[in-house]
N, C-alpha and C positions, 0 to 999 in steps of 0.2 A: 504494500500500500504506500503510494508516494505521499510524502509529507514534507512541508517546507521547513526551513531551519527555524529553530526557536529564537524568538527575539526577547529583548529585555523588556519590551512593552506589551508582551502578550499578543503581538501580531507578527506576521511573517512577510519577508520581503526578498526580492531579488532585484538588484539595482546596478546601474552603471553610474559612476559619479559624473556630475556635470562640471563644465568648465567654470572657473571663477574668474572675475575681472583681474587683470594683471596689474602688478605694481613694479615700478622700476627698481632694479638692484643689480649687483654684479652677477653676470650670467655664469651658469655652470658650463665649463668647457668640456665638450665631448672628447673622449679618448680615441686614439687610433685603434683600428682592429688588431687583435692579437693573432699571431700565427698559431695554428693548431698543432704544428709539428714540434717546435722547440719553445721552451719557456723564455720569455723576454726577461730583460734585467729586472730584478725585483719581483718576478712572478711568484704567486703564492702556490703552495703545495696543496694537493687535493687527494681525496680517496678515489678509488676506482669506480667512478660513476659516469654516465654518458655526458658528452659535451665539454669535459674539462680540458684545459690546455696541457696540463702536466700532471701525471699521477705520481704522487710521492709514495714509493713503496714502503718507506720507513713509517710514514703516517698510517698507511693501510695495515701494516703489521701490528702497530700499536692498537688500532681499533679492533683488529681480529683477536688480539689477546684479551681485550675487554669483553668481546663477544664470547670467547671461550670461558671466561670466568663466570658467565651467567649460569653455567652448570647444565647437566644433561636434560633437565626438565624444561629448559628454555625453548619456546617455539617462536621462530621468527615470523612476524606479521607482514607477510608479503607474498605475492604470487610469483615473484622472481626468485626461483629456487634452483639450486643445482640438483643433479640426480640423487645425491645423498641426502637431500633435504636441507642442506645448508643454504644460507642466503647468498645470492649473487652479489648484492650490494650491501655495504655497511657504511653508514656515514657518521659524522661526529656526534649525533644524538645518542649513540650507544653508550656514551660516557655519562649520560644524564640519569637522574633518579626519578624524574617525573614519568609516570606511566604513559601520559599522553605523548611526551617526546619520544619515549621508547617505542611507542606504536609506529613511529615514523622513521625509526633508525635504519630500516632496510628499504626505504624508498630509493629510487634512483636519483632523487633530488639531493643536491649537495647542501643539505640543511646545516645551519648553525643554530645553536641556542643564542638567545639574546646575550650579547657580550661585546666588550670593547674590541675584541679580535675581529668580529664581523664588521663593525662600523669602520674600524681602521682600514680594513681591506677595501671596503667600498669607497672610502676616500682616496686611497692610493690608486685604485683602478678606475675611479670615477664611474661607478656602477650604481644604478638605483637599487634600493632595498625592496625586496618582496617579503612582506610580513604576513604570516598566517597565524591566527590566534584561535584556539579552541580548547576543548577539554576532553578527557578520555572517554566519557560516556555520551558524547554528543553524536547523535545519529547522523546528522548531515555533515559533520566533520568526517565521519567514516565514509560517507558517500563521496565527498570531494576527494578524499584520499584515494579511494579505489579508482575513480574516474580520471583524475588529473595527476596526482602525485605519484601514482604507480605507472603512469603513461611515460614511456621512454622518450617519445618525441617532445612532450611538454617539459619533462625533466631536463632534457638536453638543452632546450631553449632557455629555461631558467638558469641552468648552470653556466651557460656561455655568457649571458647578458645581465644577470641579476645576482645579488647576494641574497640568498633565501634564508629567512629566519623564522623559526617555529617557536611559539610561546604558549605555555600552559596558563590560561587565564586564572586558574585556581591558585597557582603558585605566584603569579605576578598580577594581582588585581590592579596595581597602579598602571602598568602598561595597557592592560585591557581597558581601563576606564578612560585614559587619555585618548587613545585611538578610537574607542567606541564613540566618544564625543565628536571626534572628527568625522567619522562615518555618518553619525546622525546629522551633523550639520550639512554634509554633502547630500544625503539621500532622504532625510526625514525619518529614517528608521535604522535599526541596527539588529544584529544577531550573530550567531555563531554557526559555522566558522566565519570569522571576520577576516577580510582580505584587504590589505592596505599596501599601496606602493608609495614610497617616500624617498627623499633625498638621503645621501649619506650623513646628513646632519640631523636626521630623525624628523624632518618636516614632511608631513604627508601631502600628496597632491592627487591621490585617487583612493577611493574606498568603496567597499561593498561587503556582501556576505558570501553566500554560496554562489559559485558559478559552475555551469556545466563545462565539460572539456572543450567543446567546439560548438559553434553556432549550428542550430538544427538538432542538436542532441536532445534537448528538452524544449520543443517548440521553436520559436524564433529568437530565443534569448541569445545575447552575445556569449561566446565561449571564452574560456580562460586564455587559450592560445591567441585568440584574436585581440583580447584586451592587452595581453603582454606585448604583442607586436605593436599595437597602437601607442601604448605608453612608452615603450622603448624609443619609437620614432619621435614622439614628442620630446622625450628627455634629451635625445641626441641632436635633433634638428631645431628645436625651439626652446633652448635652455632658459632664455629670459622669461618666457611664459611659464615654464615649470617652476622656476624660483619664485616668481610673483605669485603664482597660485599657491605654492607651498607656504610662503610667508603669510599671505592673507589668511589662509586656513588656520595656520598656527596662531595668528593673532585672534581669530574668532574662537579658537579653543581656549585661549587665555581669558577672553572676555566672558565665555560661558562659565568659567571657573570662578570668576570674580563675583562675589555676593556682597552687596552693600548691606551693612548691618542696620538693624532697625533701632528705634529709640529706647526700646525696653522689651520686657517679656510680652509675648502676644496675649491677647485677652482670651479668657476661657470660652468666649463666644466662638472661637475658631473650632473648638471641639463640636459645638452644636452645628456649625456650618458644615463641617466635614461629615457629620452623621446625616444631615439633610441631603448632602450630595450623594452619599452612599445609598440613601433611600431612593433617590431618583434613578440610580444605576442598577438597583437590585432586581433580580429575576425572581418574582414571587412564586413561580411554578417549580423551577429547578434549583433555586438558590444561586449564590454567587453574584457577581457584578458584571453586567454586560453579556455579550454573546460568545460564540466560539472564536478562538480557543479559550478555555476557561482555566485559570490558575487558582489555586486554593486561597492565596492572599490572607494568611492567618493574622497578620498585624491589624488588618481592617476588622476582623472578627473580635480581636481582643479589645479594640477601641469601642466597638459597639456594645460589648458586654459592660464596659465601664460606664458608658453613656446610659445604658439601660438601668444600671444599679443606681446611678445618681438621680435619674429622672423618673424611675419606676415606670418606664415606658415598655410595655409588653410587645409593642410592634418592633422595637429595636431587638428585643430578645428573639422574636420570631425570625428576623433576618438571619440571626446566628444559627438558631436551631434548624431552620429549613436547610441552610447551606451545609451544616455538619451532617444532618440526616441523609441528604441526597448524595453527598460525597461518600459517606461510609457505605451506602448501598450501591454505589456505582462501580464501574470498572476501573476508575482511577484508584480505587482501594484494592489491594491484593487480598481477595476474599479467602485465599487458602493460607498464605504465609504471613499476612499482616504487613503494615506499612503502605504508604501512599506513593504512587508514581508521580512523575514531574507535573504533568498537566493533562487536561482532557482536550482532545481535538474537536469535540462537539460541545453543545450547550448542556447536554444531559449527563455529563460526567461519565459517559459510557466507554468511549475508545480513548485510552490514554496514550501519551508518549511514555513508553514503558520504563524509561530509566528511573531509578530511585536515588534521590539525593539525601544525604544526611541532614542538611540544613532544613529541607522541607519537613522531614519527619520529626525533627527536634521541635520546630515551632508548632506543628500540628498536635503533637502529644500534649504540649502545654495548653493549647486552645481547648482540646477535648477535656482535659482535666479541669480547666476553669469552667467549662460549660457544665460539667458534672456538679461542681460546687454551686454554680449559679442556678441550675434548674433542679438538681437532685435526680436527674435521669441516669440510671445505672448503665444505659447503653453507651454513654460517653466514657464512662470509666472503663468499660470493656474495650472500646477502640483504643484508648490510651494505653492500656496494658498490652494489647496486641502489637501496637507500634513498638513499644519499649522491649517487649520480649523478642520481636524480630531483630531489633538492633543488637540486643545482648547476644543473641544466638548467631547471627550471620554477619554482623558489621563491627565486631569487636576483636581487636588484635590480641594475641597472647600477652602482650605487655600491658594491655588495658586501654589503650587508645582506640578511638573509633575510626574505621575506614570511611572514605569519602562518598562513594557512590557505586552503583552497579549500572551496567549498560542497558540500553534499550534492545540491542540485538543479541541473539543467541543462536548457536548452531542447531540446524534441523537434522533429522536422520540422514538426509541426502548430503550433509556436509556444508551446505550453504548457510550463511548467517541471514536470519530473518528477524525483523522487529516483532517482538511479542510472542514468538512461538513457545518459549518456555512457560508462559503464563496462561496459555489457552488450551481448550479441550474440545473433543468431539463427543457426541452421544455414545459412540461405540467404546471409546476409552473409558468413560464413566461406567458403562454397564460391565465392562470386563473387570474393573477394579472394585466396584461397589455391589455388584449383583443387580438384577433387573429391578427389584422392588425399591431399594434405597436409591438407585440411579434415577428412578422416576421421580422420587421426592426431591432429590437434589436438582434435577433438571427443571422441575416446576418452580422450585424456590429461586433458582439463579438464571432463569431465562435461556436454558440451553435448547437449541433446535438443530435439526439436521442441516439446515441452510447455514447456520452460524451467523455471527455478527461482525466477524473480522477475518477476512481472507479464507472463508470457508470453515473457520474454527470459531470457538465461543469464548468470549471474555465473560467470566462469571460476574454477574451483577444481581443484587437482591431485588427481585420483583414482587415477592409475596412474603408477608410476615408469617411467623409460625402459626398464629391463630387463624388467619385466612386460609393458609395451606391445609391446616388440620381440618377445617370445616369442609373444604373441597374433597379431601381424601378420606374423611372419616377417621382421622387420627387425633389423639389428644395433642394439644400444642406442646406439652412437655415431651411427648414422644417425637414429634417433629424436630424439636431442638436437639434431642439426643442423636437422632439420625444425622442431622447436619453437622454436629460437632464431631461425631465419629467419621463422617465422610471427609471432613476437612483434614483430619489427621491422616487418613488413608491417602488422600490426594497429595498431601504435602510429602509424604514418604515416597510416593510414586514419582512426583515431580523432581525429587532430589536425585533420581537416577538419570535425569536428562542432563545434557551438557548445559551448565548454567551460563548466564550472562557474565561478561568480564566484570570483575570487581576492581575498582581503583583503590589500592591499599595504601595510598599515602594518607598520613594523619595530618590534618590541618588544625592548627591551634584554635582558630576562631570557631570552627564548626564543632570541635571537641568541647569548647566552652558552651555552645548552644545545647548540645546533647547532654553534656554533664549537668547543666542547669535543669533540663527536662527530667533527668533521672532523679536529681536531688529533690525537685518539687514533688514528683510522683512518690518517691520514697517516704516523704513526710506526709503528704496528703492521704496516701493509701495505707500508711503504717507498714510499708514493705522495706524492711532493713536491707534486703538484697539489692534494691534499686539504689539506695544510698551508697552501698558499697561499690556498685558499678560506677556511680558518679565520682566518688572520691578517688577511685583507682585511675579513671581517665584523666581527671584534672591533675591529680598527683603526678601522672606520667608526663603531662605537658610541662608542669613546673619543674620536674626533676631532670627530664631528658631533652626537652626542647629549648635549650638555652645556648646562646652564643658566648664567646669569651667576653667577660665583663658582666654577664648575667642577663642580658636582654633576651626576650623571647625570640625564637625563630618561627617562621611561618609553617614549615612542613618537616615531616620526618617519614622516612621509608627505608625499611630494611637496614637500620642502623645508620643511615645517612641523614644528616640535617640539611634542610634546604636553605632558602634565602632568608634574609632578614624579615622580621615581622612587620605587620601593618597595624593601623589603629584598631581594626575590628578584632585582631588577635588578642590585644590587651583588653578591649572593652568586654568581649564575651567571656573571657576567663575571669575578669573581675566579677561579673554578674554571677558566674557559677560559684565562685568562692563565697559570695554573700548568700546564695541559696544553700550552699553546703553548711554555712554557719547555722542558718535557721533549721536545717534538717538534723543537725548533730549537736548543736550547742557548744561545739568546740571552738574556743576563742581563737585558735590558731588560724582558722579560715578568715576571720575578720582581719587579723594581722596581715595575712597574705593579700587580702583585697586592698588594704591601705597601702601596702608596699608596692603592689602593681599599679595602683592608681597614681601614686607618686611618681613612679617611673614613666607611666604614660604621659603625665603632665610635663615631665622633663623632656621627653622625646617628641611629642606630637602637638602640644598645646600652642595655639596661636595667642600669644600674650597681648597682641594689639587689638584684635577684634573679637576674641573669644572663639570657642569651638576648637576642633582638632583637625589637623592635617591627616591625610591618609598615610603618608610616608613620614619616617622619622627625620629629624633635623639633619642627620648625617647620611640620609639615604641617597640613592642615585637621583641625579637631576634629569628630569624629563622636560617636555615642553612647558609644563606647568606643575606646580605642587598643589594638588587638588585637596579640597576639604569636602568629603562626602556629605551630601545633604539628604537626598531623597531615599525613602524606604522602598527598596525593590524586593526581589525574591529573597535576598539576604538584607535585612534591615541595615540602615546606615550605622556605622560605628558611632557617629555623633548622637543618634537617637538612643542607642544603648548606653553611651556615656552619660547622657543627661539623666537617665533613670538611676544609673550607678551613683552619680554624684549626690542625688537627692537621698538615696538609700544610705550612703555613707554618712551624710549629715544626720539622718534620722537615727542612726545607731550611735554615732560618736558625739553628736552635738557640735562638731567643729563647723563654724559658720563659713569657712573658706570653701567647703564643698558646695554649699548652696549658692554662694556667690558665683562660683564657676558655672554652675548649672544655669543661673540667671543670665550670665553673659552668653552662654551657648544659645539659650532661647532667643535672646535679643539679636544675636547675629543672624538667625534664620527668620526673624519676625516678618520681614517683607515677603519672603518666599512663602511662608506658611499662610499669610494673608491672601496671597494670590492663588495658591493651589493647596488648600488644606488636605485634600485627600491624598496628596503625594507624600504626606508625612504622618502616616497613622501611628507608627511606634513613637515618634516624637510627641504626638498628642496624647499617647498613653502616659508618657512622662509628665506632660503638662497637666493631665488629669490628676496625677499625684501631687504636683506642685500646688494646685488650687484646692486640694482636699486638706482636711485636718487629719494628718496621718496618726493612726493609733499606735501607741507603744504598748505592746502586750507582753506581759511577763507571767508565765505560769511557774510557780515556785513550789517544789515538793519538799517535804521534810528531809528525806534521806535518799530516796531513789526516784528517778524520773517516772518510773512505772506507776508510782502513787498518784501521779497527775493524769492518768490515762483518761478518766472520765471527762475532765475539763479539756484535755488535749483533743479528744474526739470531737468536741463541739467546735474547736478552732479549725481542725482539719477540714471539716465539711462546709465551713462558712466561706462564702465568696466575699472576702474583705481584702481586695488587692493592695490597697494603700495602707500598709501596716509594716511595722518592724516588730518582730516577735522573737521570743526565745523561751525554751522550756528547760529549766535548770533545777538543781537542788539548792538548798540553803547555802551550802558550802561553795558551790560553783558561782552562785549569784554574788557572794561576797568577793570571790576572786576576780570577777569580771567587772566590778564597779569602775575601775580605772579606765577600762576600754569603753564601756557603755554606761555613761553617768546616770541614766534614769533607772538603773538597777539599785541605786543606793537605797538602803533601808527596806528593800522589798524582800520579805521573808515569809515562809509558811506560818500561818497563824493558827494557834490552838492545836498544833500538831496535825493540821490538815493542809492538803495542797490548796494553794490560794492563787486566784487570778487577779492580776492588776491590769486595768485598762486605763491608759492615760492619753492625754492630748497635750503635747508640748509641756509636760511636767504637771499638768492639772489632771488629777486622777479621780475616777469613780471610786466608790467605796469598795475595798477589796472584798472578794467573795469566794466561797467554796461551793456555791450552789450553781449547778449547770444552767438552770433556767435564767437566773439573774445574769450570769456571764453571757448567755446568748443574747439577751436584750441589750447589753452593753455593746456587743459586737454588731448588732443589726442596725444601729443608728446610722442613718445616711444623711449627709449634708448636701443640699442642692448646690449647683454652680453659683458662685457669688454674683455673677451678672444677671441671674434669673431668680433672685430672692423674692421679687414682687410678681413677676409674670413668668409663668411656666414656659419652658421651651416647647416648640411644636411637637406633636406626637405622631407616630407612624401608624398607618392603617393596616399593617400586615398582620396576618395570623400564621401560625405554624402550618406549613403545607402538609397534607396527609400523604 
């Protein structure tokens, strides 16, 4: 099934960049043609790939030694193989640790990783840079690799006339962000694979996404070889125009990154405006926002739940529950193994893009947990558990860190890779595995037909509830549930015998922070110690093993190799996880680690002049611009996460500097938030905390925390997102007073576990009675701007 490349905006595009008006400057001088027979003076050495002027046998031997070190289980990803199965071509990417770069290590393209070596050579030889950016589980990245980068004619042309650079966007989000901005300026949209052609000085003059190899291959679209030919001609024959175009585009990238700070913290009315805008975008039948393709967008759901809590608006809650219900019933959810796929290609959540990303599942686990607290519906608890169990089972390394993703494509029995084959079924397969009776129940429950709903096979999606199905089949709903649970286990075991999708086993600090926070929250909310242990192990692994010399975090880790320097979101998400682990464990060491990391983040990333944080560290590589991430996309902005972290640190420690930094961050984005509030849902979640009176909740047990279990259970199931809480013994509370000042003098009273609920030091009467404690928790304050007039209410009801 053909599907277009994923875009950052939830839409898909194939484009050729348009010419930009020229500006006068020193022209790029074209170089003279090189002889193919003998290397000219200063010529660079290359591996044995098509179209190079000179093969350096010593370099090739070094690359072959790296290849040999991969071990006997290594399978080269290429159709260019020798009779013994060894790869015909091995390029410089074999030395990299990124799974995405290693996927391209046997292309006939003379790939470089992003490096000074590549740009220095481009300057010496006066060649344009061909930059290709993607990630290991990107379906259309694989398509473009098979069609173009495995094509010897295209590879030879690239090798003769360009310096080709391959970048893993997950390892280098800074490169991806800067050049995606350029592509978006040129074309109006962006996506992966991202294709950019630029000068040796890193200034882009052409950009797009996926391109077919030749014109006519997919309709009448321009082919990559045609684009390369046109761009090379432009570069050599009209250098002044190229430089002018590149410099103007670079200036526009700089302008796009420049955000004028506002006069102060945005009003809480922005939360209401964002909720209203989401209401206009909401699909009341299938949930979600807008049409196909549909992305889960968990930050928007988190914002709506907070809005619903503060306004008591059942319509806002209905937007959340309808979306979560439809997603959990759809094909976007793995009905057999748990966890969500990347997005749905249709509006009904039926046909997904089958890759699974760690960051999606981390955010969705938290949203389902919060929905369970907010509504009391146990179905949301079940989905959250299934997500986390899937991650613990299939996405956790032996060291404790979480892997990044699994691919959309998987091998079929015929040996060809097909998207989604691993996850789909036929009626015959179900009957052989389950028997005719149970297969009929499962087929009816999950919409399985002979025709299928995806390439002649079936994506399981829940079309009938247990009660409805039981009525139709004359079975008790309990019996239907038993059959389905047993069938899921059988199908999971059978599926495990299929060749699985490729798993990207690099460990990313930021994403481990996200998933670590999800496990920590779940462990506390659901009283599951094993989830807390998973969280502590993962975050502990990042803090212990993913450090550079000097102590700074690094971005990635794979098979003992540390990757590049860290970025803002690596710090921000790990700080958040440390705070969640403190609340889950009561161990003050997690607060201390959060303060230490936040202090380091401020030192490396803080913009002292206008507030907010840069994506890259002060000593990081200089690109076209040093960006400050603003918008919340599939992975929320590090600034949005940082805003909430700063407020939480203030709520725990009482140190006013943290709140002041949050206020400056809010003010920096005030104009942007006012113009487009729905682009900042997670920042508005932090703003909701800022405008609330945060509860300081301490549960103090006489000698053992288990003595506070009754009160603790009340807190676990209550949706009170804007709180700082801890569950401690008398002795622990005394020890932690210096770290958390509001613990002072809070002790168990009359030998009973005691709850203290305070607001900025003003406390309710301490209580040991669960009913009184619940009333103290349930108090909700309206938004300050709407104390006299209520905000508008939504007309939605939960879809059936």
